[in-house]
MARLOKOL-687495 format. One record per residue: x, y, z of N, C-alpha, C, CB in turn. Coordinates in steps of 0.2 Angstrom, whole numbers. Glycine has a CB too. Example, Ala and Ser with C-alpha at 12.3 -4.5 7.8 and 13.67 -1.06 7.14 Angstrom:
# residues 2
<<66, -28, 39>, <62, -22, 39>, <66, -16, 39>, <57, -22, 45>> <<64, -11, 35>, <68, -5, 36>, <64, 0, 39>, <70, -3, 29>> 
# end
This chain:
# residues 193
<<-79, 16, -111>, <-75, 21, -109>, <-72, 19, -102>, <-78, 28, -108>> <<-65, 19, -101>, <-62, 17, -95>, <-64, 22, -89>, <-54, 17, -96>> <<-64, 19, -83>, <-65, 23, -77>, <-59, 25, -74>, <-69, 19, -72>> <<-53, 23, -77>, <-46, 25, -74>, <-43, 30, -79>, <-42, 18, -74>> <<-42, 36, -77>, <-39, 41, -80>, <-33, 44, -76>, <-44, 47, -82>> <<-27, 41, -77>, <-21, 43, -73>, <-18, 50, -75>, <-16, 38, -74>> <<-18, 54, -70>, <-15, 61, -71>, <-7, 61, -69>, <-18, 66, -67>> <<-6, 57, -64>, <1, 57, -62>, <3, 51, -58>, <2, 63, -57>> <<9, 49, -58>, <12, 43, -55>, <18, 45, -50>, <14, 37, -59>> <<19, 42, -45>, <24, 43, -40>, <27, 37, -37>, <22, 48, -35>> <<33, 36, -37>, <37, 31, -34>, <41, 33, -28>, <41, 26, -39>> <<40, 31, -22>, <43, 33, -16>, <47, 27, -14>, <39, 36, -10>> <<54, 28, -13>, <58, 23, -10>, <62, 25, -4>, <63, 20, -16>> <<61, 22, 1>, <65, 24, 8>, <69, 19, 9>, <60, 26, 13>> <<76, 20, 10>, <81, 15, 11>, <84, 17, 18>, <86, 15, 6>> <<84, 12, 23>, <87, 14, 29>, <93, 10, 30>, <82, 11, 35>> <<99, 13, 30>, <106, 10, 30>, <108, 9, 37>, <111, 14, 26>> <<105, 13, 42>, <108, 13, 48>, <103, 16, 53>, <114, 17, 49>> <<103, 13, 59>, <99, 16, 65>, <104, 17, 70>, <93, 11, 68>> <<102, 17, 77>, <107, 19, 82>, <112, 14, 83>, <104, 21, 88>> <<111, 7, 81>, <115, 2, 82>, <119, 0, 76>, <112, -5, 84>> <<122, -5, 76>, <126, -7, 70>, <122, -7, 63>, <130, -14, 71>> <<125, -6, 58>, <122, -6, 51>, <119, -13, 50>, <127, -4, 46>> <<113, -14, 47>, <111, -21, 46>, <115, -24, 40>, <103, -21, 44>> <<114, -31, 40>, <118, -34, 34>, <115, -32, 27>, <117, -41, 35>> <<109, -30, 27>, <106, -27, 21>, <102, -21, 23>, <101, -33, 17>> <<102, -16, 19>, <98, -10, 21>, <90, -12, 20>, <99, -4, 16>> <<86, -9, 24>, <79, -10, 24>, <76, -5, 19>, <75, -9, 31>> <<72, -8, 14>, <69, -4, 9>, <61, -4, 10>, <71, -6, 2>> <<58, 2, 10>, <51, 2, 10>, <49, 7, 4>, <48, 6, 16>> <<44, 4, 0>, <43, 8, -6>, <35, 9, -7>, <45, 4, -13>> <<33, 14, -10>, <26, 16, -11>, <25, 18, -18>, <23, 21, -6>> <<21, 14, -22>, <19, 16, -29>, <12, 19, -29>, <19, 10, -33>> <<12, 26, -31>, <6, 30, -31>, <3, 31, -38>, <7, 36, -27>> <<-3, 32, -38>, <-6, 34, -45>, <-12, 39, -43>, <-9, 28, -49>> <<-12, 45, -46>, <-17, 50, -45>, <-22, 49, -51>, <-14, 57, -44>> <<-28, 48, -50>, <-33, 47, -55>, <-39, 52, -55>, <-35, 40, -56>> <<-42, 53, -60>, <-49, 57, -60>, <-54, 53, -56>, <-51, 59, -67>> <<-57, 56, -52>, <-63, 52, -48>, <-69, 52, -53>, <-64, 55, -41>> <<-71, 47, -55>, <-77, 47, -60>, <-83, 49, -57>, <-77, 40, -63>> <<-83, 49, -50>, <-90, 50, -46>, <-89, 57, -42>, <-91, 44, -42>> <<-84, 61, -43>, <-83, 67, -40>, <-90, 71, -40>, <-77, 71, -42>> <<-92, 74, -35>, <-97, 78, -35>, <-104, 75, -35>, <-96, 83, -40>> <<-105, 69, -36>, <-111, 66, -36>, <-111, 59, -33>, <-113, 65, -44>> <<-117, 57, -31>, <-118, 50, -28>, <-119, 45, -33>, <-124, 50, -23>> <<-115, 39, -33>, <-116, 34, -37>, <-117, 28, -33>, <-109, 33, -42>> <<-123, 25, -34>, <-125, 19, -30>, <-121, 13, -31>, <-132, 17, -30>> <<-119, 12, -37>, <-115, 5, -39>, <-108, 7, -40>, <-118, 2, -45>> <<-103, 5, -35>, <-96, 7, -36>, <-93, 0, -38>, <-93, 9, -30>> <<-96, -5, -39>, <-93, -12, -41>, <-89, -12, -48>, <-98, -17, -41>> <<-92, -8, -53>, <-88, -8, -59>, <-81, -4, -58>, <-92, -5, -65>> <<-81, 1, -54>, <-75, 5, -53>, <-70, 0, -49>, <-77, 11, -49>> <<-73, -3, -44>, <-68, -8, -40>, <-65, -13, -44>, <-72, -11, -34>> <<-69, -16, -49>, <-67, -21, -53>, <-61, -18, -58>, <-72, -24, -57>> <<-63, -13, -61>, <-58, -10, -66>, <-51, -8, -62>, <-61, -4, -69>> <<-52, -6, -56>, <-46, -4, -52>, <-41, -10, -51>, <-48, -1, -45>> <<-43, -16, -52>, <-38, -21, -51>, <-32, -20, -56>, <-42, -28, -53>> <<-34, -18, -62>, <-28, -17, -67>, <-23, -12, -64>, <-31, -15, -74>> <<-26, -6, -61>, <-21, -1, -58>, <-17, -4, -53>, <-25, 5, -56>> <<-21, -8, -49>, <-17, -12, -43>, <-12, -16, -46>, <-22, -16, -39>> <<-13, -20, -51>, <-8, -24, -54>, <-2, -20, -56>, <-11, -28, -59>> <<-3, -14, -60>, <2, -10, -62>, <7, -8, -56>, <-1, -4, -66>> <<4, -5, -51>, <7, -3, -45>, <11, -8, -41>, <3, 1, -40>> <<8, -14, -41>, <11, -20, -37>, <17, -22, -41>, <6, -25, -36>> <<16, -23, -47>, <22, -25, -52>, <28, -20, -51>, <19, -26, -59>> <<26, -14, -51>, <32, -9, -51>, <35, -10, -44>, <29, -2, -51>> <<32, -11, -39>, <35, -12, -32>, <39, -18, -32>, <29, -12, -27>> <<37, -23, -34>, <41, -30, -35>, <47, -29, -38>, <36, -36, -38>> <<47, -25, -44>, <53, -24, -48>, <57, -19, -44>, <51, -21, -55>> <<55, -14, -41>, <59, -10, -37>, <63, -13, -32>, <54, -4, -34>> <<59, -18, -29>, <62, -21, -23>, <66, -28, -25>, <57, -23, -18>> <<67, -29, -31>, <71, -34, -34>, <68, -41, -34>, <77, -35, -29>> <<62, -41, -34>, <58, -48, -35>, <54, -49, -29>, <63, -53, -36>> <<49, -53, -30>, <44, -55, -25>, <47, -58, -19>, <38, -59, -28>> <<52, -62, -20>, <55, -66, -15>, <58, -61, -9>, <61, -70, -17>> <<59, -55, -11>, <62, -50, -7>, <57, -46, -3>, <66, -45, -10>> <<50, -47, -4>, <45, -43, -1>, <43, -47, 5>, <39, -42, -6>> <<43, -43, 11>, <41, -46, 17>, <35, -42, 21>, <47, -46, 22>> <<34, -36, 18>, <28, -32, 21>, <24, -28, 16>, <31, -26, 26>> <<18, -27, 17>, <14, -23, 12>, <8, -19, 16>, <11, -28, 7>> <<5, -15, 12>, <0, -11, 14>, <-4, -8, 8>, <2, -6, 19>> <<-9, -4, 9>, <-12, 0, 4>, <-15, 6, 7>, <-18, -4, 0>> <<-16, 11, 3>, <-19, 18, 5>, <-23, 21, -1>, <-13, 22, 8>> <<-27, 26, 1>, <-31, 30, -3>, <-32, 37, 0>, <-38, 27, -5>> <<-31, 42, -4>, <-33, 49, -2>, <-38, 51, -7>, <-27, 53, -1>> <<-44, 53, -5>, <-49, 55, -10>, <-50, 63, -9>, <-56, 52, -8>> <<-50, 66, -15>, <-51, 73, -15>, <-58, 75, -12>, <-50, 76, -22>> <<-59, 82, -11>, <-64, 84, -7>, <-71, 83, -10>, <-63, 91, -5>> <<-71, 83, -17>, <-78, 82, -21>, <-80, 74, -21>, <-77, 84, -28>> <<-76, 70, -17>, <-77, 63, -17>, <-80, 61, -10>, <-71, 59, -19>> <<-80, 55, -9>, <-82, 52, -2>, <-78, 46, 0>, <-90, 50, -2>> <<-78, 45, 6>, <-74, 39, 9>, <-75, 33, 5>, <-75, 38, 16>> <<-81, 31, 3>, <-82, 25, -1>, <-78, 25, -7>, <-89, 24, -2>> <<-77, 30, -10>, <-73, 30, -16>, <-66, 28, -15>, <-73, 37, -20>> <<-63, 29, -9>, <-57, 26, -7>, <-57, 19, -5>, <-53, 30, -2>> <<-63, 17, -2>, <-64, 10, 1>, <-64, 5, -5>, <-70, 10, 5>> <<-65, 7, -11>, <-65, 2, -17>, <-58, -1, -17>, <-67, 6, -23>> <<-53, 3, -15>, <-46, 0, -15>, <-45, -6, -11>, <-41, 6, -13>> <<-49, -7, -6>, <-48, -13, -1>, <-47, -19, -5>, <-53, -13, 4>> <<-52, -20, -9>, <-52, -26, -13>, <-48, -26, -19>, <-59, -28, -16>> <<-48, -20, -23>, <-44, -20, -29>, <-36, -20, -28>, <-46, -14, -33>> <<-34, -16, -23>, <-27, -15, -22>, <-25, -22, -18>, <-26, -9, -17>> <<-29, -24, -13>, <-27, -30, -10>, <-26, -36, -14>, <-32, -31, -4>> <<-31, -37, -19>, <-31, -42, -23>, <-25, -42, -28>, <-38, -42, -28>> <<-23, -36, -30>, <-18, -36, -35>, <-11, -38, -31>, <-17, -28, -37>> <<-10, -35, -25>, <-4, -37, -22>, <-4, -44, -20>, <-3, -33, -15>> <<-9, -47, -18>, <-9, -55, -17>, <-7, -58, -23>, <-16, -57, -14>> <<-11, -56, -29>, <-10, -60, -35>, <-2, -59, -37>, <-14, -57, -40>> <<1, -54, -37>, <8, -53, -39>, <13, -56, -35>, <9, -45, -40>> <<11, -56, -28>, <16, -59, -23>, <15, -67, -22>, <15, -56, -17>> <<10, -70, -26>, <9, -77, -25>, <4, -79, -19>, <16, -80, -23>> <<-1, -75, -18>, <-6, -76, -13>, <-4, -77, -6>, <-9, -83, -15>> <<0, -72, -3>, <1, -72, 4>, <-6, -72, 8>, <6, -66, 6>> <<-6, -74, 14>, <-12, -75, 18>, <-14, -69, 23>, <-12, -81, 22>> <<-9, -65, 25>, <-10, -60, 30>, <-15, -55, 27>, <-4, -57, 33>> <<-19, -52, 31>, <-23, -47, 29>, <-19, -41, 27>, <-28, -44, 34>> <<-21, -37, 22>, <-17, -31, 20>, <-20, -25, 24>, <-18, -30, 12>> <<-15, -22, 28>, <-17, -16, 31>, <-19, -10, 26>, <-12, -14, 36>> <<-23, -6, 29>, <-25, 0, 24>, <-26, 6, 28>, <-31, -2, 21>> <<-26, 12, 25>, <-28, 18, 28>, <-31, 22, 22>, <-22, 22, 31>> <<-36, 26, 24>, <-39, 31, 19>, <-42, 37, 22>, <-45, 27, 15>> <<-43, 42, 18>, <-45, 48, 20>, <-48, 52, 14>, <-39, 53, 23>> <<-52, 57, 16>, <-55, 62, 11>, <-51, 69, 14>, <-63, 63, 12>> <<-47, 72, 9>, <-43, 77, 11>, <-41, 82, 5>, <-36, 74, 14>> <<-38, 87, 7>, <-35, 92, 2>, <-29, 90, -2>, <-34, 99, 5>> <<-27, 93, -7>, <-21, 92, -11>, <-15, 93, -6>, <-20, 96, -17>> <<-10, 89, -6>, <-4, 89, -2>, <-5, 86, 4>, <-3, 97, -1>> <<-10, 83, 6>, <-11, 79, 12>, <-6, 73, 12>, <-19, 77, 13>> <<-3, 72, 18>, <1, 66, 19>, <-1, 62, 24>, <8, 69, 20>> <<0, 55, 23>, <-2, 51, 28>, <3, 45, 29>, <-9, 47, 26>> <<3, 43, 35>, <7, 37, 37>, <3, 31, 35>, <9, 37, 44>> <<7, 26, 32>, <3, 20, 30>, <7, 14, 34>, <4, 19, 22>> <<3, 11, 38>, <6, 5, 42>, <7, -1, 37>, <1, 3, 47>> <<12, -5, 39>, <14, -11, 35>, <14, -16, 40>, <20, -10, 31>> <<14, -23, 38>, <15, -28, 42>, <17, -34, 38>, <10, -30, 47>> <<19, -40, 41>, <22, -46, 38>, <17, -49, 33>, <25, -51, 43>> <<19, -51, 27>, <14, -53, 22>, <11, -60, 24>, <17, -53, 15>> <<14, -64, 28>, <12, -71, 29>, <9, -72, 36>, <18, -75, 29>> <<9, -67, 40>, <6, -67, 47>, <5, -60, 50>, <10, -72, 52>> <<-1, -58, 51>, <-2, -51, 54>, <1, -50, 60>, <-9, -50, 54>> <<3, -54, 65>, <5, -53, 71>, <13, -53, 72>, <2, -58, 76>> <<17, -53, 67>, <24, -53, 68>, <26, -46, 69>, <27, -55, 61>> <<27, -45, 76>, <28, -38, 79>, <34, -34, 76>, <29, -39, 86>> <<39, -38, 74>, <45, -35, 71>, <44, -31, 65>, <51, -40, 70>> <<39, -33, 61>, <37, -30, 55>, <32, -25, 55>, <35, -36, 50>> <<30, -23, 61>, <25, -17, 61>, <29, -11, 60>, <22, -17, 68>> <<28, -7, 55>, <32, -1, 53>, <27, 3, 49>, <38, -3, 48>> <<29, 9, 46>, <25, 13, 42>, <30, 17, 37>, <21, 18, 46>> <<26, 20, 32>, <30, 24, 27>, <25, 30, 26>, <32, 20, 21>> <<28, 36, 25>, <24, 42, 23>, <23, 42, 16>, <27, 48, 26>> <<16, 44, 14>, <15, 45, 7>, <11, 52, 6>, <10, 40, 4>> <<12, 55, 0>, <8, 61, -2>, <12, 64, -8>, <9, 66, 4>> <<8, 68, -11>, <10, 72, -17>, <8, 79, -16>, <8, 68, -24>> <<12, 84, -18>, <11, 91, -16>, <4, 93, -20>, <16, 95, -19>> <<3, 91, -26>, <-3, 94, -29>, <-9, 89, -30>, <-1, 97, -36>> <<-9, 84, -26>, <-14, 79, -26>, <-16, 76, -19>, <-11, 73, -31>> <<-22, 74, -19>, <-27, 74, -25>, <-31, 80, -25>, <-32, 68, -24>> <<-32, 83, -31>, <-36, 88, -32>, <-43, 86, -30>, <-36, 91, -40>> <<-48, 91, -30>, <-55, 90, -27>, <-58, 84, -31>, <-59, 96, -28>> <<-57, 83, -38>, <-60, 78, -42>, <-56, 72, -43>, <-62, 81, -48>> <<-51, 71, -39>, <-46, 65, -40>, <-46, 61, -34>, <-39, 68, -41>> <<-42, 55, -35>, <-41, 50, -29>, <-33, 48, -30>, <-45, 44, -30>> <<-30, 48, -25>, <-23, 46, -25>, <-23, 39, -22>, <-18, 50, -21>> <<-22, 34, -26>, <-21, 27, -23>, <-14, 25, -23>, <-25, 22, -28>> <<-12, 21, -17>, <-5, 19, -16>, <-5, 12, -14>, <-2, 23, -11>> <<0, 8, -16>, <2, 2, -13>, <9, 2, -10>, <1, -4, -19>> <<10, -1, -5>, <16, -1, -2>, <19, -8, -1>, <16, 3, 5>> <<26, -9, -2>, <29, -15, 0>, <36, -14, 3>, <30, -20, -6>> <<39, -19, 6>, <45, -18, 9>, <49, -24, 10>, <45, -14, 16>> <<55, -24, 11>, <60, -29, 11>, <61, -33, 18>, <66, -28, 9>> <<58, -30, 24>, <59, -33, 30>, <56, -29, 36>, <66, -34, 31>> <<58, -32, 42>, <55, -28, 48>, <59, -22, 50>, <55, -33, 54>> <<58, -19, 55>, <62, -13, 58>, <69, -15, 59>, <58, -11, 64>> <<73, -11, 57>, <80, -12, 59>, <81, -12, 66>, <85, -6, 56>> <<84, -17, 69>, <86, -18, 76>, <79, -19, 80>, <89, -12, 79>> <<74, -22, 77>, <68, -24, 81>, <70, -29, 86>, <63, -27, 76>> <<68, -27, 92>, <70, -31, 98>, <64, -31, 104>, <77, -29, 101>> <<58, -31, 102>, <53, -31, 107>, <49, -37, 107>, <48, -25, 105>> <<52, -43, 105>, <49, -49, 107>, <43, -51, 102>, <46, -50, 114>> <<38, -55, 104>, <33, -57, 100>, <34, -63, 95>, <30, -51, 97>> <<29, -64, 91>, <30, -69, 86>, <35, -67, 81>, <23, -70, 82>> <<40, -71, 79>, <45, -70, 74>, <43, -73, 67>, <52, -72, 76>> <<45, -70, 62>, <43, -73, 55>, <45, -80, 55>, <46, -69, 50>> <<51, -82, 58>, <53, -89, 58>, <49, -94, 62>, <60, -90, 61>> <<45, -91, 67>, <40, -95, 71>, <33, -96, 68>, <40, -93, 78>> <<32, -93, 62>, <25, -93, 59>, <24, -100, 58>, <24, -88, 53>> <<18, -103, 60>, <17, -110, 59>, <10, -112, 56>, <18, -114, 66>> <<5, -108, 58>, <-2, -110, 56>, <-3, -108, 49>, <-6, -106, 61>> <<0, -103, 46>, <-1, -101, 39>, <-8, -100, 37>, <2, -107, 34>> <<-11, -96, 42>, <-18, -94, 41>, <-18, -86, 40>, <-23, -96, 47>> <<-13, -83, 39>, <-12, -76, 39>, <-12, -72, 45>, <-18, -74, 34>> <<-14, -76, 51>, <-14, -73, 57>, <-8, -75, 61>, <-20, -75, 61>> <<-7, -81, 63>, <-1, -83, 67>, <2, -89, 64>, <-4, -86, 74>> 
# end
């Protein structure tokens, strides 16, 4: 029997056409693909979460593929992240399984970028919203690409559910001008600098 039982899916697309300066050549798109699933361990302690983490790779692939299609292909993706909101009958570790499963899925779909995948997680009530940080997929210290997108669903997660999300975007902040490492100057290709 599958440990993945999806109640609801949500796709959030935020398009920035303009900031205070001139309009960019291309609008910036940030997107979050979310799935609300039944928490198979709600209300009880489970010592072995590894089977759940392994099975979540398929959910991660589904969400990552949707994001790549939404953004017009993996060549358009420059930032990424992941998030989990666990309902109150669960525990933080039930969201932490997404670190490997969601991160693995995005790397696989995007052609193995090296930068760590940022993450945020919480145990919270239905309707909880969180800001998910993103950064450049090939080097974590590209300052122009530090950004965030808000995720949340009004009726999720219920106490016995988990909301898992993956986030991707097409570029850095509109009009970024605060110096630091630029994406064009990334040279080491170790995921950091």
